[in-house]
Residue, then its C-alpha position, 0 to 999 in steps of 0.5 A: m802136926t799142924k803148924e801155927h802158920s802155913d808155909i804158903g796160901l792159895i786162893g781159888l779152888a777150881v780144879m787147877g787150884q785144888n790140884l796145885a794145892l794138893n801137889i804143894a801139900d804132898h811135898g810137905f808144905q802146909i798150905s792154907v786155902f780160900n775160895r769165895t764159896v766157903s762150902k767149896t773150901e770146907a769140902f776140899v779140906a774134908e776130902n783130903p785130910n791126910t796130906p803130908g804137909g796139911l791143908i788149912g781151910a779159911e772162911t774169910l780172906d782176913q782169916f786166910v791172910q792171918s794163917l800165913a807165916t811172914p813174909r806171906k806167900i799167896i798164890m792166886l789161881v782165879q780168872a784172868g783180867g778183872p777177877t784177878d784185880a778184884v782179888i788183889n784189891g781185896l788182899v792189899p789192905l790185909l797185907e804187910k810190907g814184903d808180902i808176896v802175891i803170886d798170879g798163877g793164872n794165864a794173865r796177859w803179860t802187860d797186866t802183870i807188868r802193871r800189877e807188879r809196878e802198882l804193888s811195888e809202890k805199896g811195898l808188896r812183891f808180885v810174881g807172875s808165874g806161868v803154870s803149864g801142864g793142865e790139871e794133871g801137871a798141876r797135881f803131879g808136876p807142872s812146868l813153872m815160869p815165874g817172873g817178877d821180883f827176884e828176891a820174892w822168887k828166892e822166897i818161893e824157890p824151894i816150893w816151886h822146885a819141889v812141886a815142878a815136874k822133874v826130868d832126867a839130867v842127861t836125856g831130858k825125859q820127864f820122870e813119870g809115876a808120881q802118885p798122891g802123897k808120893p811125889i817124885e824126887g831127884g832129877v832136874s826141876c822144870a822151874a826157873y826164874i824167867g825175868p822181871n815183871g811180866a817176863g814169866h807170863y810172856v814166856k808162858m804166852v809164847h809157850n801157848g802160841i807154840e802149843y797152838g802150832d804143834m796141835q794144828m800141825i799134828c791135825e794136818a798130818y792126821h788130815l793127810m793120812h785120813g783124807l789122802l791115804g784113806m787110813a782109818p783112825r785106829e791105823i793113824g793112831e798106830v802111826f802116831a804111837q810109832w812116831n812117838r818112839g822117835l824124833l817126834d816123841s812128845f806129850l801131844i803125839e802121845i795123846t794123839a795116838d790115844i785119841l785116834q784109837q779111842i772108841d766112842p762109848e755111844t756108837g761103838g765107832p771111832f771117837v774122833d769121827i763123832v767129834l765136831d770139827a769146830a775148835g775153841q780157843k782161850g786167847t793166848g795163841k791170838w795174843t802171841s800172833a798179835n804181839a808178833l805183828d806189833m813187834g814186827i816178828c815173822a811168826p806165820t806158823i803160830a798165826e796160821a794155827v790161830f786162823a785155822r781154829c777161826l776157820s773151823a768155827v764157821k762150820e755151817e758156812r763151810v758145809a754150805a761152801s762145800q756144796l758150791l766151791s769146787g776143788p781137785s779130786v783126791d788121787f793118791t797112787g804112790d806107796r803108802e808107807s813111803f808117804l807116811q815118812v814124807i808126812h813125818d818129815a814135813l811135821y818135824c821140819s815144820k815143828i822146827c820152824s814153829y819153835a824158831q819163830g817162838f824163840q825169835l819172838m822172845r828174843e825181840a821181847q827182851n829189847e822191848y821190855n828190857w829183859t834178859l832171857n835165858f833161852g836154853q833154860i827156857a827150853q829146859i823147863w819146857r822138857g817136862g810138865c808142860i803141854i809141849r814137852a818133847a824130846f825135841l826140846q833137849k835139842i833146843t837146850e843143846a843148841y843154846e848151850r852151843d851158842s847162847e846168842l843164836a839168832n835163829l834155831l834154823l842156824d844151829p848145826y843140828f837143826n840145819e842138818a835135820i832140815k837139809n835131810a828132810q826138806d825134800n819130803w817136806r816139799s813133797a807133802v805140801s805139794a801133795a796137799v795142794q794138788n789134792g786140795i787138802p788144807t795144810p796151813t801150818l805145814s805150808s806156811s812153815l815151808a814158806y817161812y823157811d824159804g823166805y828166811r834162807c832167801a838172800r834177796l826177796p821181792q820187797n825191793l819192788l814193794q819198796g818201789q811201790r810204796d815210794y811211787f804212791g806215797a813217797h815213803s822212800y827206799e834204801r839202796t843196795d849200793h849205799p849204807r843201810g839207814e840212808f833213804y831216798h825218793i824218786d820224783w815219780p811222774h803222775p800225769d793224771r794227778p799232782q806230783s808227790a812231795v819229794 
């Protein structure tokens, strides 16, 4: 039976918006929907007449707002940036004090901080909620990362917990099998309050940066199998399917196995062989890397994953360069099965380093933005629904349960032992890639990060001397307390001396 006022509303009926609206309706919540193109709203409602909660279409924004129970809860799933601001500006005159506006798009966290402040000054509440899982996740259970006004979160919490992905409380494995009109009940919800203002969108951005790293590392493992071992796509797919039953069990490994075993319907050959090797990107990986640089956090694996996409995009240049630039001939003479384990271990160790970098970045963001983030909880809600969901995340959850103040995942006993047992293979994989001219930017940079982090004395002592020599930038001494700076009056016979 249709209620006089809907429980929640949603603006933006592209695929993600439609799927999230249906997910909400499947869980018994009546939802009003609005799209700038009225015919799209009408068609969507007409095509889905029997959802448990009910879909209510609105022709105008004013009609949409008036259809909602107070305090109104309005989700926006529209293009980030200017379009989001335009929708907010259209809503504000129609809303009342205490109403809640929720941005479920991939917004830049600094925009979310600004929007939350501006709406708060008008008596309105704002939530910036990361939504991960793609179209399938939106429909049957995403990972949800809301940040903003805490009391607003308490208002939307029952809906967020209902529609989020569910995982087993002990194993952390995602429950599968949700169907239209028959959502999965029970388990642990992959939704949790992240923190004030832009915290939710920031954590979602870091999630996406880690996703970039995961995808590139998998591609490099594929490249080693294909380019060094000479394996066919179907064979490689079978290896990934096997790996998905062990330590590397994850959504991305699972779909990689499927992709590599897919046949192209036009040529009858392997699908992956006819796909152009020039990757696109939407910016969140770049945001993560730029923010790491801004805050002085070492995140080379994520950055190299972004750069790898940039390099792939100059396809024509690479084709031309391949005719002019020389490299070693590929020459593999070892045992293939043994080397597959080498690649597996390199992928796992690099994955640990990539996540360590992402969590260190979030730890620094706390200081920058005055947030208090629960890293174990973040790992928990990433166990299901999102693109990086993996069995591995259960180990991160357990690491922060052991030590909530853990400085780096590499220092946790489990991950420390994992890398100690596998690092010989990791080094062998990177060495073989270098010797045979196969680019492995994320596997290699992860190893360099690990070796740098475990090094008690790095060569930046010399670098500090260089800076003091040419620019009088000063240096610290090993025999004096940290924070005390000194300068040598370096001799410059051919130019004036630097100021002391």
